[in-house]
C-alpha positions as CSV (number, residue, x, y, z in Angstrom):
1,M,134.7,100.3,41.3
2,P,134.4,101.8,44.7
3,A,137.4,101.3,47.3
4,F,135.2,99.9,49.9
5,S,132.6,97.0,50.0
6,Q,129.8,98.8,51.7
7,K,126.7,100.1,49.7
8,E,127.4,103.7,48.7
9,T,124.0,104.7,49.5
10,T,121.7,103.1,52.1
11,F,118.0,103.8,53.0
12,S,116.3,103.4,56.5
13,I,113.0,104.0,57.9
14,A,113.0,105.6,61.5
15,I,110.7,106.4,64.3
16,D,111.9,108.7,67.2
17,P,109.8,108.8,70.2
18,H,111.0,112.1,72.1
19,I,110.4,114.4,75.0
20,S,110.6,118.3,74.0
21,W,110.5,121.2,76.1
22,F,110.7,125.3,75.6
23,T,113.4,127.4,76.9
24,S,113.1,131.3,77.2
25,D,115.6,134.1,77.9
26,H,112.7,136.3,79.4
27,R,112.1,136.6,83.2
28,D,108.4,137.3,82.8
29,I,108.0,133.9,80.9
30,D,108.2,130.5,82.9
31,T,108.6,127.3,80.9
32,K,106.7,124.3,82.3
33,G,108.0,121.0,82.1
34,I,108.3,118.6,79.1
35,K,105.8,117.0,76.5
36,P,106.2,113.4,74.7
37,G,106.2,113.6,71.1
38,I,107.3,111.5,68.1
39,S,109.1,112.0,64.8
40,F,109.1,109.6,61.9
41,G,110.6,109.4,58.4
42,L,113.1,108.2,55.9
43,V,116.9,108.5,56.4
44,V,119.2,108.5,53.3
45,D,123.1,107.9,53.9
46,R,125.5,108.6,51.0
47,F,128.9,107.2,51.6
48,F,132.2,108.8,50.5
49,G,134.4,106.2,52.3
50,E,133.9,103.2,54.3
51,K,133.3,105.0,57.5
52,Y,131.9,108.5,56.4
53,A,128.6,109.4,55.2
54,F,126.4,112.4,54.4
55,S,123.1,111.7,55.9
56,T,119.7,113.4,54.9
57,G,116.0,112.3,54.8
58,L,112.5,113.7,55.6
59,F,110.8,113.7,58.8
60,M,107.4,114.4,60.2
61,T,107.9,115.8,63.7
62,H,105.4,116.4,66.5
63,L,106.8,118.3,69.3
64,G,105.7,120.9,72.0
65,G,106.1,122.6,75.3
66,N,104.3,124.6,78.1
67,I,104.7,128.1,79.2
68,S,103.2,130.8,81.4
69,Y,103.3,134.6,81.4
70,S,103.8,136.6,84.7
71,D,101.3,139.1,83.0
72,T,98.1,139.1,81.0
73,V,98.8,138.2,77.5
74,Q,96.6,137.9,74.3
75,I,97.0,134.8,71.8
76,G,95.8,135.3,68.1
77,T,93.9,132.2,66.7
78,S,92.5,131.5,63.3
79,T,89.2,133.1,64.3
80,D,89.9,135.4,67.3
81,T,92.1,137.0,69.9
82,I,91.9,135.4,73.4
83,T,93.1,137.0,76.5
84,I,95.1,134.7,78.8
85,P,95.1,135.7,82.5
86,A,98.6,136.0,84.1
87,G,99.9,132.5,85.5
88,N,97.9,130.3,83.1
89,V,99.8,127.4,81.5
90,L,99.7,127.6,77.7
91,S,100.3,124.0,76.2
92,Y,101.6,124.3,72.6
93,S,101.3,121.4,70.2
94,L,103.6,122.0,66.9
95,Q,104.0,119.8,63.8
96,Y,107.0,120.5,61.5
97,I,108.4,118.7,58.5
98,S,112.1,118.4,59.1
99,I,115.0,117.8,56.7
100,P,118.3,116.8,58.4
101,V,121.7,117.3,56.9
102,A,124.5,115.6,58.8
103,L,127.9,114.0,58.7
104,K,127.9,110.3,60.2
105,L,131.0,108.5,61.2
106,K,130.7,104.7,61.6
107,T,132.9,102.0,62.9
108,V,133.7,98.8,61.0
109,E,131.4,96.0,62.1
110,I,132.3,94.5,65.1
111,G,130.5,91.0,65.3
112,Y,127.0,92.1,64.2
113,K,127.3,95.5,65.5
114,T,128.3,98.8,63.7
115,F,128.4,102.0,65.9
116,F,127.9,105.6,64.6
117,V,128.0,109.0,65.7
118,E,126.5,112.1,63.8
119,L,126.5,115.7,63.9
120,G,124.5,118.1,61.7
121,L,121.6,120.7,61.2
122,K,117.8,120.3,60.5
123,A,115.6,122.7,58.5
124,M,112.0,122.8,60.0
125,M,109.0,124.1,58.2
126,R,105.8,124.3,60.4
127,I,102.8,122.7,58.9
128,N,100.6,122.9,62.0
129,S,100.4,124.6,65.4
130,K,97.8,124.4,68.2
131,A,97.4,125.7,71.8
132,K,95.4,124.7,75.0
133,A,94.7,126.8,78.0
134,P,92.8,126.2,81.1
135,N,89.1,126.8,81.5
136,N,88.6,126.3,77.7
137,L,90.0,129.5,76.9
138,L,92.1,127.6,74.1
139,V,91.1,124.1,73.2
140,K,93.4,123.0,70.5
141,D,93.0,126.4,68.8
142,N,94.9,126.9,65.7
143,I,97.6,129.5,66.5
144,K,99.8,129.6,63.2
145,D,100.2,133.4,63.4
146,E,101.9,133.1,66.6
147,I,104.5,130.5,65.5
148,A,107.4,131.1,63.0
149,F,107.0,129.1,59.7
150,L,110.8,128.3,59.5
151,N,113.4,127.5,61.9
152,L,116.8,125.8,62.0
153,A,118.2,123.2,64.7
154,Y,121.4,121.6,65.4
155,S,121.4,117.9,66.3
156,F,124.0,115.5,67.5
157,G,123.8,111.6,68.6
158,G,124.8,108.2,68.0
159,G,123.9,104.6,68.3
160,M,124.2,101.1,67.0
161,E,123.3,99.1,63.7
162,Y,122.6,95.3,64.4
163,S,122.9,93.3,61.4
164,L,120.2,90.8,60.6
165,G,122.1,89.5,57.6
166,G,122.4,90.8,54.0
167,N,121.7,94.6,53.8
168,T,119.2,94.5,56.7
169,S,119.8,96.1,60.0
170,I,118.1,97.2,63.2
171,I,119.1,100.8,64.2
172,G,119.0,102.0,67.8
173,G,120.2,105.5,68.8
174,L,119.9,108.6,71.0
175,Y,119.7,112.4,69.8
176,Y,119.6,115.6,71.1
177,T,118.2,118.6,69.0
178,S,117.8,122.3,69.8
179,T,116.7,125.1,67.6
180,F,118.7,128.2,66.7
181,L,116.0,130.4,65.9
182,D,112.9,132.0,67.9
183,I,109.9,129.7,67.5
184,T,107.3,132.5,68.5
185,K,106.5,135.9,67.0
186,D,105.8,137.8,70.0
187,L,102.7,139.3,68.7
188,Y,100.1,141.6,70.7
189,Q,102.6,143.1,72.9
190,K,103.8,140.0,74.4
191,P,107.5,140.2,76.0
192,G,110.1,140.3,73.4
193,D,111.8,136.9,74.4
194,F,113.7,134.3,72.5
195,M,112.0,131.2,72.6
196,R,113.8,127.9,71.7
197,V,112.5,124.1,71.6
198,S,114.7,121.2,72.5
199,M,114.3,117.5,72.1
200,M,115.9,114.2,73.5
201,S,115.0,111.4,71.1
202,L,115.3,107.6,71.1
203,R,115.6,106.3,67.6
204,V,114.3,102.9,66.4
205,G,114.7,102.1,62.7
206,V,115.4,99.6,60.1
207,L,118.1,99.9,57.5
208,F,117.7,98.0,54.2
């Protein structure tokens, strides 16, 4: 028999609307604001104590960002190589399958509410990557060769579970995520920068 009354394994469905943005360490690359996106998937929490759990799952993540180069650059698509004049804003739309692994800490239930925090990592595998550029230079063109296939990110956040009775709860939370690795490959003599993508997410889910 377990030493605590809480279920040892719980499952939840989560939707995370978010904003994402790029950051670069190169002075010739300017990042241009944020893009809205969304993640959705399954969360599995495996408890090893009343207040502690390993959290994992599987998510589909849509994110992006905007950048411009101070010099003319070339972008490789699935069918051609496109020349982008200096100063034109490139808008990236990326899609990943994400697998989070985190440590979750929870409070005891207070009224109908349980609060939690978590800290962990996310393995990210690119499944789609497209870009747009002004004057129809790029129109949602496939640029998979420009974007690294694998990435790794750190993530932390917290929130609240509100019990609806039985084993069902509504989840709300706020998370920050940022990649460790360069998301771009710097092909065609582009500046050798280190590009990260970051997200601020609002989680809404149902635990059952």
